[in-house]
Steps between C-alpha positions, in 0.01 A plus 500: 500500500179570681293794383178663615234696321349836603247333730768311678427161351789272417566453128625156406545308179215263396577188298231336281518129416260246344490126540498358148502153352814476289554160336296330769693664784347772717746788510486853638555750221597858575253745349653827619548731794371821644731754664400853577315630198647253253280199411635233270281192494302239322704448184523126553151447644300200373133408544520150361242418233306818574613825346334708772554501875254302717171662601498649846114485530170390338443632150152561360457470124197569282392205285254571216291197403446434130327232299732205459645457155393133491131582548527789257654276232238223547192719476645727235555193284148376576356839404694494171350158426148623582541809282617273219177303539304824484674608179434155350130533584491844337658359184247216504214750520629703206586200284167318541274803542281385208434156644157466652617374840726807538258749345216391729714543813534878461879509432516872583411423862753215507770737375413750773517224759848401377617863501380547859677186621825612331478828692463306824800282411721805438459593868691182586805643319457841661474352850815289453715808430747618764362842591685555830772721349268704281419865580185556698315669212575208265400250768168681553430504125564125472274434800209686350560356154510142624179542698319668209609244239392209719159653569430601137626167365281301738196710410550459124548124525212440742253737335555328164388171651224677693353648180479151349303376800280809494415437135429131569265597783319758285476255209349230722227747608430603140493135396222431749301786345556356150694807390789511257850510650771725355856544627613862477878512549497876555241468775697222670821703483313792654460296819879459513557871441250592770673285764842632397367857522394437861853383583658798328287741704591313819873503418491870408342592834743272688812641330380858535394477867736246657765354263713199585849586626816327610479384859776336704378246752732385777495135599629314807877506557703201389831372630784480251758229448710656777370606836642849450261570206123561518297552183206740483289358213265724306283476191392763251132480413232714335264661748269799540339673797148363461591165349221308675233735364620470139538123522150476646351702212689293244390171658140622512494584128665174400296298747171619350613412147628158613176415682292611201720291272452196724122546494484532122732202458273289716188613314652420159666172596273295271446750219634424153509793258636453151618858452686486835631145499754542782272656761520189719880508493487870585287411803760244613774760455305742720475231768880462494559875512263546795655217701859612441412864569331415829807303607777725368383848605463435878816288520714766328374764744572277801857407398597836349817517716638184334616614158588156365170345609293789360684491168475121459135483600390788278706389198379140532133608521526727194671233290268220612187704434625604155601147396168349613304768313697447180449124526125528556440758228728374222573127539147392386529726194844365412378141532201572275712664230752214508223242453276686253578667170320800354305275261378288791384811684311622192341158451392486865354851474301400192370189673400697806332765286304233308391331822391829647302585187322164508425534868366850445267378225379214718447741785290732285292208366442368850407849620232532228367151575494575870304821440243315289461230761452760770222664299325165449543424869332826596206422274467155653506650848216740409298213350549287815387786721182542299430124515556506876249781537240299306565187706460697825193724443436563871845641556468704187156632598621605847799674351284670239245606763777646716635682199157636413431614854841670519521652154154534343317654793761727659329806352184441706539656843133553598371334818359157440169357615365150467317561169794678334744231615282221353474691171878548488550133577267398215681739265836355608385145440363596160830664400695205640289246308541707184877521540518131583306417186724723290812349657379143434432591142849645469654188654314278260639707213852467646461124535386472142799711392746292700345181362547626145863582581 
């Protein structure tokens, strides 16, 4: 039967079939039919291994990049090892705090340095966290916290070493002036607190004016495994509106302190101070920090779109810098304590004190003898000058005449005539001959005195 609809179109039955692979044989399978308003279909449909029908166009999917778990596991483990070293160094400081080699290295500053490096190492754990699914407010808080902890930790660790170098430089100046040298732990810790206070003010202004926030950065499209899929990769980073300005201010502050630390390290490279026995190792640690900072900071800014590279580079630099500093500051102390007992240290101190006392006594005796010899030398010089004046009477007479003409007759300012000038000349000669006679008599007395001596 042929039927038509209201528009005059012919209505016919539609049969749906699908070519399926049944037991290795391609067979048409009836799926259903469509007649008038009744539609019965697709009960026996099969899409093979796929559960969904094939794509009829290109699909675009968002792909969020994260730090790879392998890199996160490697550097997290390395940071745990470095923190374990830091805790071991802290225990060493507390256990042997009464030993001279530890006491004279200002252990309070070493403890601050360790605490600052631990803060820097905690940022490695924070950065390895998967923050892509976190709420925006939580993400922003973590961004600001990570930045603040890294900055404060670096300042505490570096300023502790800087205060050691500052003291060594001041002590070398006082040593040249023969002044006593005293190490005031409170004054040295004040330098650390001052530098941390500067960072706190900077961070407060930064957070208040232009805080770090979650920012999604789109990267270049990538083709998927199938041609029908295109991935739109993106990364979630911490960013603010005037990021370049804040980074520039931060680099300026840290750059000044690093340059000053380099200068003081160079000036104190040969200084040896007993009450700050690890100042040279602190200088070497500052060299390492400056070099790694100058390399790490620009590279991280340049490759900030590559999360894995930024994470690996930053984590490696923090761990390397911390391990080198621990090795330089504590390995010599550990070696000394393993080789020397407390009795040996006391015996060496007594020997050094005895030697210093003997040297001080010898120095005082030599100073008195030197003063006596200088006095005798001055007397001999005066005697030789008087003998030379006797042996050269003409020179002496000319000098005496010039002295008389310049000193004895300055009060006469009347005009001279020939008679007055001749009278003055005779008077001058008479005074000169009298003084010469008196001087010769004095010299003869001096010679007799020196001969008796």
